[in-house]
C-alpha positions as CSV (number, residue, x, y, z in Angstrom):
1,X,-3.3,42.9,5.5
2,X,-4.5,40.2,3.0
3,X,-2.1,37.7,4.8
4,X,-3.8,38.3,8.1
5,X,-7.3,37.7,6.6
6,X,-6.0,34.4,5.2
7,X,-4.3,33.5,8.5
8,X,-7.5,34.3,10.5
9,X,-9.5,32.2,8.1
10,X,-7.1,29.2,8.8
11,X,-7.4,29.8,12.6
12,X,-11.2,29.8,12.4
13,X,-11.2,26.5,10.5
14,X,-8.6,24.7,12.7
15,X,-9.4,26.1,16.2
16,X,-13.0,25.1,16.6
17,X,-13.9,27.0,19.8
18,X,-12.6,30.2,18.3
19,X,-14.6,29.6,15.2
20,X,-17.8,30.4,17.1
21,X,-16.1,33.2,19.1
22,X,-14.5,34.8,16.0
23,X,-17.6,34.5,13.9
24,X,-19.8,36.1,16.5
25,X,-17.3,38.9,17.1
26,X,-17.0,39.6,13.3
27,X,-20.8,40.1,13.2
28,X,-20.6,42.5,16.2
29,X,-22.5,39.9,18.2
30,X,-20.2,38.8,21.0
31,X,-21.0,35.5,22.7
32,X,-22.0,35.1,26.2
33,X,-18.6,34.6,27.8
34,X,-20.2,33.8,31.1
35,X,-21.5,30.5,29.7
36,X,-17.9,29.3,29.0
37,X,-16.3,26.9,31.5
38,X,-12.8,25.8,32.4
39,X,-11.7,22.2,32.1
40,X,-8.7,19.9,31.4
41,X,-10.4,18.5,28.3
42,X,-11.6,21.3,26.0
43,X,-15.0,20.7,24.3
44,X,-16.5,22.9,21.7
45,X,-20.0,21.5,22.2
46,X,-19.8,22.0,26.0
47,X,-18.0,25.4,25.7
48,X,-15.1,24.2,27.9
49,X,-11.7,25.8,27.5
50,X,-8.3,25.4,29.0
51,X,-8.0,28.3,31.5
52,X,-5.3,30.3,33.2
53,X,-4.3,29.4,36.7
54,X,-3.6,32.1,39.3
55,X,-1.1,33.3,40.4
56,X,0.5,34.0,37.0
57,X,1.3,37.7,37.3
58,X,5.1,37.4,36.9
59,X,7.4,35.8,34.4
60,X,8.5,33.1,36.8
61,X,4.8,32.3,37.5
62,X,3.7,32.1,33.8
63,X,1.3,29.3,32.9
64,X,2.8,26.9,30.4
65,X,0.7,26.5,27.3
66,X,1.0,25.1,23.8
67,X,0.6,26.5,20.3
68,X,-2.7,25.9,18.4
69,X,-4.8,25.6,21.5
70,X,-7.4,28.0,23.0
71,X,-7.2,29.4,26.5
72,X,-9.6,31.4,28.6
73,X,-8.6,33.9,31.3
74,X,-9.9,36.8,33.3
75,X,-8.5,40.3,34.0
76,X,-9.4,42.5,36.9
77,X,-8.0,45.7,38.4
78,X,-4.2,45.9,38.4
79,X,-4.1,42.4,36.9
80,X,-1.6,41.0,34.4
81,X,-1.4,37.4,33.1
82,X,1.7,35.7,31.9
83,X,1.9,32.6,29.7
84,X,4.9,30.6,28.6
85,X,5.0,28.8,25.2
86,X,7.6,26.7,23.5
87,X,8.1,27.2,19.7
88,X,9.7,24.3,17.8
89,X,10.3,25.9,14.4
90,X,11.0,29.3,12.8
91,X,8.1,31.2,11.4
92,X,5.3,33.5,12.3
93,X,3.6,33.2,15.6
94,X,0.1,34.7,15.6
95,X,-1.7,35.7,18.8
96,X,-5.4,35.6,18.3
97,X,-7.7,37.1,21.0
98,X,-11.3,38.1,21.6
99,X,-12.9,39.5,24.8
100,X,-15.9,40.9,26.5
101,X,-16.9,44.6,26.3
102,X,-15.4,46.9,28.9
103,X,-11.9,45.5,28.3
104,X,-9.1,46.9,26.2
105,X,-6.8,44.0,25.8
106,X,-3.1,44.4,25.2
107,X,-0.9,41.4,24.4
108,X,2.9,41.5,24.4
109,X,5.5,38.9,23.4
110,X,8.8,38.4,25.1
111,X,11.7,36.1,24.3
112,X,13.3,33.7,26.8
113,X,15.4,36.6,28.2
114,X,12.3,38.7,28.8
115,X,13.1,41.0,25.9
116,X,10.1,42.6,24.2
117,X,9.5,41.5,20.6
118,X,7.7,43.9,18.3
119,X,4.9,42.6,16.1
120,X,5.4,42.5,12.3
121,X,1.7,43.0,11.7
122,X,-1.5,43.6,13.6
123,X,-5.1,43.3,12.5
124,X,-8.4,44.1,14.3
125,X,-11.8,43.0,13.0
126,X,-14.0,46.1,12.5
127,X,-16.6,46.7,15.2
128,X,-15.4,43.8,17.3
129,X,-13.2,42.8,20.1
130,X,-11.1,40.4,18.0
131,X,-7.4,41.0,17.3
132,X,-4.6,39.2,15.6
133,X,-0.9,40.1,16.1
134,X,1.9,38.4,14.1
135,X,5.5,37.9,15.3
136,X,8.6,36.5,13.6
137,X,10.1,33.9,15.9
138,X,12.8,31.2,16.0
139,X,12.7,28.0,17.9
140,X,12.7,28.7,21.7
141,X,10.7,29.6,24.7
142,X,8.6,32.8,24.7
143,X,6.4,34.6,27.2
144,X,3.0,36.3,26.5
145,X,1.7,39.1,28.8
146,X,-2.0,40.1,28.7
147,X,-3.3,43.2,30.4
148,X,-6.3,45.5,30.4
149,X,-5.4,49.0,29.4
150,X,-8.6,50.3,30.9
151,X,-7.7,48.7,34.2
152,X,-11.3,48.0,35.0
153,X,-12.4,47.3,38.5
154,X,-14.6,44.5,37.2
155,X,-13.3,41.1,36.1
156,X,-13.6,40.5,32.3
157,X,-13.2,37.3,30.3
158,X,-10.9,36.9,27.3
159,X,-10.0,34.0,25.0
160,X,-6.7,33.8,23.1
161,X,-4.6,31.3,21.1
162,X,-0.9,31.3,20.1
163,X,-1.1,30.0,16.6
164,X,1.5,28.8,14.1
165,X,0.5,27.7,10.6
166,X,0.7,24.0,9.9
167,X,3.3,23.3,7.2
168,X,2.0,21.0,4.6
169,X,4.6,18.8,2.8
170,X,5.6,20.1,-0.6
171,X,3.8,18.3,-3.4
172,X,6.1,16.1,-5.3
173,X,5.1,15.0,-8.8
174,X,4.9,11.2,-8.6
175,X,7.5,9.4,-10.7
176,X,5.9,7.0,-13.1
177,X,7.7,3.9,-14.1
178,X,7.2,3.3,-17.8
179,X,9.8,0.5,-18.2
180,X,8.3,-2.9,-19.0
181,X,9.4,-5.7,-16.7
182,X,11.3,-8.7,-18.2
183,X,9.2,-11.5,-19.4
184,X,8.6,-14.2,-16.8
185,X,10.7,-17.3,-16.7
186,X,8.6,-20.4,-16.6
187,X,9.4,-24.0,-15.7
188,X,8.8,-26.8,-18.3
189,X,5.2,-27.9,-18.4
190,X,4.2,-31.4,-19.5
191,X,0.8,-33.1,-20.1
192,X,0.8,-34.5,-16.5
193,X,1.4,-31.2,-14.7
194,X,-1.3,-29.6,-12.6
195,X,0.9,-26.6,-11.5
196,X,2.8,-24.0,-13.4
197,X,5.7,-22.4,-11.7
198,X,8.1,-19.6,-12.5
199,X,9.8,-16.3,-11.5
200,X,9.1,-12.7,-12.3
201,X,9.2,-9.2,-10.8
202,X,8.1,-9.2,-7.2
203,X,4.6,-7.7,-6.8
204,X,3.8,-8.1,-10.5
205,X,0.6,-9.8,-11.7
206,X,0.8,-12.9,-13.9
207,X,-1.6,-13.7,-16.7
208,X,-1.7,-16.9,-18.7
209,X,-3.6,-17.8,-21.8
210,X,-4.3,-20.9,-23.9
211,X,-5.9,-19.9,-27.1
212,X,-8.4,-17.2,-26.1
213,X,-9.0,-18.8,-22.7
214,X,-7.3,-17.4,-19.5
215,X,-6.0,-20.2,-17.4
216,X,-4.6,-17.6,-14.9
217,X,-5.3,-14.0,-14.2
218,X,-3.8,-11.5,-11.7
219,X,-1.7,-14.1,-9.9
220,X,0.6,-12.0,-7.6
221,X,4.3,-12.6,-7.7
222,X,5.7,-13.2,-4.2
223,X,8.4,-11.0,-2.5
224,X,11.0,-13.6,-3.5
225,X,10.0,-13.3,-7.2
226,X,8.3,-16.7,-7.4
227,X,4.8,-17.5,-8.6
228,X,2.7,-20.6,-9.2
229,X,-0.9,-21.4,-10.2
230,X,-2.9,-24.5,-10.6
231,X,-4.1,-25.9,-14.0
232,X,-5.9,-28.9,-15.3
233,X,-3.5,-31.2,-17.3
234,X,-3.2,-29.9,-20.8
235,X,-2.8,-31.9,-24.0
236,X,0.7,-32.4,-25.3
237,X,1.6,-29.7,-27.9
238,X,-0.7,-27.1,-26.4
239,X,0.7,-23.6,-26.6
240,X,0.7,-21.5,-23.4
241,X,1.3,-17.8,-23.3
242,X,2.4,-16.2,-20.0
243,X,3.2,-12.5,-19.3
244,X,3.4,-10.1,-16.3
245,X,2.2,-6.6,-15.5
246,X,3.9,-4.4,-12.9
247,X,2.2,-2.0,-10.5
248,X,2.5,0.9,-13.0
249,X,0.6,-1.1,-15.6
250,X,3.6,-1.9,-17.7
251,X,3.3,-5.2,-19.5
252,X,6.1,-7.6,-20.3
253,X,6.8,-9.5,-23.5
254,X,5.0,-12.9,-23.7
255,X,6.7,-16.1,-22.7
256,X,5.5,-18.9,-25.0
257,X,5.9,-22.6,-24.3
258,X,4.5,-25.8,-25.5
259,X,3.2,-28.6,-23.3
260,X,5.6,-31.6,-23.5
261,X,4.4,-35.1,-24.1
262,X,5.5,-37.2,-21.0
263,X,2.7,-39.8,-21.3
264,X,3.7,-43.2,-22.7
265,X,1.5,-45.0,-25.1
266,X,-1.7,-46.1,-23.3
267,X,-2.0,-49.4,-25.2
268,X,0.4,-52.2,-25.8
269,X,-1.2,-55.5,-26.8
270,X,1.1,-58.5,-27.7
271,X,-0.4,-61.5,-29.4
272,X,0.5,-65.1,-28.5
273,X,4.1,-66.2,-29.4
274,X,5.0,-69.9,-29.8
275,X,8.1,-71.9,-30.8
276,X,6.8,-71.8,-34.4
277,X,6.2,-68.0,-34.5
278,X,8.4,-66.0,-36.9
279,X,6.8,-62.7,-36.0
280,X,5.6,-60.8,-32.9
281,X,2.4,-58.7,-33.5
282,X,-0.1,-56.7,-31.6
283,X,-1.5,-53.2,-31.2
284,X,-0.2,-49.9,-29.7
285,X,-0.2,-46.2,-30.2
286,X,-0.2,-45.1,-33.9
287,X,3.2,-44.6,-35.4
288,X,5.0,-45.8,-32.3
289,X,8.4,-47.6,-32.7
290,X,8.1,-51.2,-31.3
291,X,11.0,-53.5,-30.5
292,X,11.3,-57.0,-29.3
293,X,14.2,-58.1,-26.9
294,X,15.4,-61.3,-25.4
295,X,17.1,-59.9,-22.3
296,X,19.4,-57.2,-23.7
297,X,19.5,-58.7,-27.2
298,X,17.4,-56.9,-29.8
299,X,15.5,-59.5,-31.9
300,X,13.7,-56.9,-34.2
301,X,11.8,-53.7,-34.4
302,X,9.1,-52.0,-36.6
303,X,6.8,-49.0,-36.7
304,X,3.2,-49.3,-36.0
305,X,0.8,-48.2,-38.7
306,X,-1.7,-45.3,-38.5
307,X,-4.1,-47.6,-36.7
308,X,-1.5,-48.8,-34.2
309,X,-1.0,-52.3,-35.7
310,X,2.5,-53.7,-35.7
311,X,4.3,-56.9,-36.8
312,X,8.0,-57.6,-36.1
313,X,10.0,-60.4,-37.8
314,X,12.0,-62.5,-35.3
315,X,13.9,-65.8,-35.3
316,X,11.9,-68.7,-33.8
317,X,12.4,-68.8,-30.0
318,X,12.7,-71.7,-27.5
319,X,9.8,-72.5,-25.3
320,X,9.8,-70.5,-22.1
321,X,11.8,-67.6,-23.4
322,X,10.6,-64.3,-22.0
323,X,10.4,-61.6,-24.6
324,X,10.2,-57.9,-23.8
325,X,8.2,-55.7,-26.1
326,X,8.8,-51.9,-25.9
327,X,6.6,-49.3,-27.6
328,X,8.1,-45.8,-27.9
329,X,6.1,-42.8,-29.1
330,X,7.6,-39.8,-30.9
331,X,8.4,-38.0,-27.5
332,X,10.4,-41.2,-26.6
333,X,7.9,-42.2,-23.9
334,X,8.1,-45.9,-23.5
335,X,5.5,-48.5,-22.5
336,X,6.7,-52.1,-22.0
337,X,5.0,-55.5,-21.9
338,X,6.4,-59.1,-21.8
339,X,5.3,-62.4,-23.2
340,X,6.4,-66.0,-22.6
341,X,7.1,-68.2,-25.7
342,X,4.6,-71.1,-25.7
């Protein structure tokens, strides 16, 4: 009995037109059935229902209907209505009905071979004309007959619905990934770069930090596992920390890299050289290695001091010789200049 209360509650929630009908019937206050209308498009607000179509007084004339929809019909003297419904799954088929006074409704269910099926349960709301009958069914075609046991001479209205409970998918506990992704692989970055590129887990988010300053945040890794983000050129020797976070919030280890020095010395000044000069001097980047060449021949080299001053001893050169001076910093970036012996 408890099951039928639950089932009826579900019907009254899902099948909106019967909500009003059932509620009124339960309160022994039947609705004005004469205000209901037939139509191809049911409307709760306009009190429009799908209705039977005569003749439907034999199995082979049964109206085709669908589950979980409401239908309105009328019964008169010696009348019987047949409906045909297709069931797509095994389970309980509940027949819900309500009707006007002066009618004693009887509903029967038959299988596709016109064999009578007994209900497994039946429930009638007290002091009302509302009834629910439950049947165990398998997939197939079924017939419903509706008759008036009083066989009244007057026409009476009834509303009914073949109902099957909607099966909700079983709840599955979501699987949480608590495995941290591998740390991102990042391409070399030098002091001229304005773009950092690398690879990581597709869909992960990339974060990058210099000191306590974020230079990238929530950069999404593409489906192919690649990522990139723009930066302003960083000073050589700057430490960059880059890591990723997957969709479950797992954070990878940090990839640490230093900005490489790819910028040659900015300054290379060469003083005048004559046929009498025994040194070549000038100014360049502090602590750079400076060399003097005549063609491919090395004439001499020295290291600039902390202020960038250098002086290299050479043999006296002929007038017109072209000397090449190369200044190389600690990162082996080279700046070159030339001078003609005067």
